[in-house]
N, C-alpha and C positions, 0 to 999 in steps of 0.2 A: 391332430395335426392342428389344426388353427387352431385351436385353445389351446395347445402346445406351445406355438410361437409366439401367442400373447400376452402366457406369464413370461416366456423366456423376454422378449423385449419389456416387459415391464420390470420384472429383475435388472435390467438393465440400467434403466430409466434410471433404477433408485438407487443401484450403482452408483452412478455417477453423481445424484443428488450429497450419497452420504460419502462422496472422496475429495478431499482438497477442502479449501473453505474461503472467507471471503468477511471483513470485520461485518458485525449485524447492529451493533451496536454502538456510543458511542457518549463517554461521561467527560461531561465541561466543566472545569472551576463548578465539579458538585454534581451537574445537572444532566439527566439524561436522556436520551433523544435513540429516536430507533431508525435504525438504517435501513439499507432498503432490503428487498428481503424477493431475493429473484428470483425461485419456485413461489411466487404467491401474484397473483393477478396486478396488474404496474397499476388497475383504477382503484381510486381511493386507498392509495399510501403517500404519504404526509411525512416525508425523511428530509433533513440534511443532506444526505448521501447521493452522489451520482446514481442515475442509473446503471447494472450491472447485468449482464443474461445468466450468469451460471458461477458455481464454485470449482471451476477447471479450469488451469491457466492457460498463459499464451506463454508462446514456446521461442519469439524472436527478440532480439533486441531492438529493432526495430519495426515491429510490429506498428502500426498505426492507430491502433487501440491501446499502445502504451500509458500514455497518460493518466487514463484513468479505466483503462478496462472497454469492455466490449458492450455497450456505444460509450458509459461515457458522458453522455451529452445532457445537458440542461438547460432551464437552472432545475433544483431540485425545490421543493415548496417550502421548505423552511432553512431557515439558518442561524446556524449556533453565536451567540457571544462570549467569548472569551478576553482577560485583560490581557496583554502581553506579561508575560511570566507566572501565568496559568498553565493550567491544566490541562493535556489531552487525552481522553485513556480508552484505548480501540479495542474494542473487546468482538471476539471471535465465536461460532457456536458451536463450531468445531474448526479442529485440525491435524494433519495428521503425519507433518512432516518435522524432523530436530536438525535438519542440514544444511545448514545458510544461512544469510544476515538478513536482517529489520533494517529498513531503511525508510526515512519518514522527512517528504521533502511538503516545502508550500513557496505556492506563486501567487504573486498581488494579479487581483484582477480589475474591472471598472467598477466605475459608478454603480452598476446593481451587477446583479448575477447572472444578469443576460448576455450582459455584455462580451459570456464568451462561453464558447462549451469545452473551453480546455487549448486549442488550437491555436499556436504564434504566443505561449502564455514564459516564460521564461520563469523555470524553480530553481530555487535553494536549499540546500537540503538542511535538515533543522537536528535531524538522528541519526544513529545508526547504531550497527551492532553487530559484528560477525562475529570471528572464531573468538571464543570469549576463557576460554582456558585449554590446554590440554595441545593433541594433533589435529591437522587436515584430516586423519582418516577415523582418527577415535576421540575428539575434543568436542568441550559444550558449545554450544553454537546461542546465537542468538531465536534462533526457532526455535530452538530449545523449552526457552525463557516461553514463549506463545501453545509451544504443541504442552510443556504442564500448569500455565495461568490460565489459558486464552485472553491473554490481555497484552498489552502493553501501554507504559505512561511514557506520556511526552510533554517536555517544562517548553512552551511560546518560547522564543528569545527574549527578556526581560528589555530588549531596547527597541522593539522590533515597529516601526511607524505601524499607527494606526489607520484603518481601512478595510476591505476588502480581502479575500484570501480563499485561495483555494488548497486545504491538506488531503496530502495524498500518504499512505500508508503502503509499503510493498516489502511484499516477504519472496524473496527469491530462495529456493528451494533446488539445492541440490544433490538432491539422493541418486538422480539419475546419471553416469558418467556421460560430462562433453555437452549435456543435454539441461539447462536449464530452467525451471519454470517459473515466470514471472505472476506475480498476482496483486495487482495495484486495483486501491479504492479510493476516490475523493469525496471529501465534503468540504460544506458550505461553512467559512467562518467570520465574525467578525471580530476584527482584534481590536481591543481598546485599549486607551493609556496614555503618556505623554512622550513615547518612544520616540526616536527621529534614527530608527539603524534600517537602512535600505542597502539590501543585498548589492554588490556590483561584480563586476567582471567574470574573474576564474570562478568565483560561487556560483554562478552562475548556467542554466545547460537548456532545456529544449528534450522532450520525450515523445518522441523518439528523436534519439542524436544522443542520447548519455551516456550510452554505451554503447560497446561495441563486440562480435561474435569472438576480437581477437583481445579482450580484456583477461589481464591472470583472475580474476573475482571472476568471469562469467563462465568462458568454458572451461571444466578444470573435474578432473576426474578426484574426486576426493579422496577414491579409496585406494591410489597408488603416492600416496602423499604422506610422509610425517612429517610435511613442515612443523614451524609453530605459528608462525603469522602467514594472514592473509589477508590480502589486499581486497579492500571494500570498493565497488565500485561506484562508479560516478561522482561529483567534486567533493573538494574541503566542507566538512561541517560548518555552517555560520552559524553562531555565535554573539551575533549581536555587540 
């Protein structure tokens, strides 16, 4: 009986590890950086990514860990350098859901990444993809691209002012009616260049605080809707 229970528990834990997903690698201006490995020992991990504990989702738009996942604190051991106008490719070792938006945010931090663990930062959106074609209940979504390719490529705004930033990739899975699942992860970047763009006003938001359960793009039953449009959560995208 005890052996049977052990087998069942082990199978459950393996199933948990195999479900859902998280960013595990970044390719930044052609250079590859390892992401955090939540199922490996923390000791010895050298990465640009803030720690997160599992591939499991957060379920509340007001969760205290929504900024960078659980625990999401830092600083991480490494910092990647990217030129304004350069590319960041986030890669997932696995992903399992096709319905929902992809969102990418950045936030300016202090002179060193030790100055902030994500609390009090002001975030601005630099990339998004929601319903790409078709209808809400049967169309193609940003998450479908991640499901098919296990990666997402984002261009850093060309006029973004240089400095230290966190970049935050977020997948919002909508496959369970009225029960959104949030998958955020953060990594450390130093942006270079001569840009002067600094997002302000309505382009800025906080986590938590960017979303509410009443937002039409958050609490939604996609299976009962034949709409051809979807309202992506959060502020408007800042392009510089």
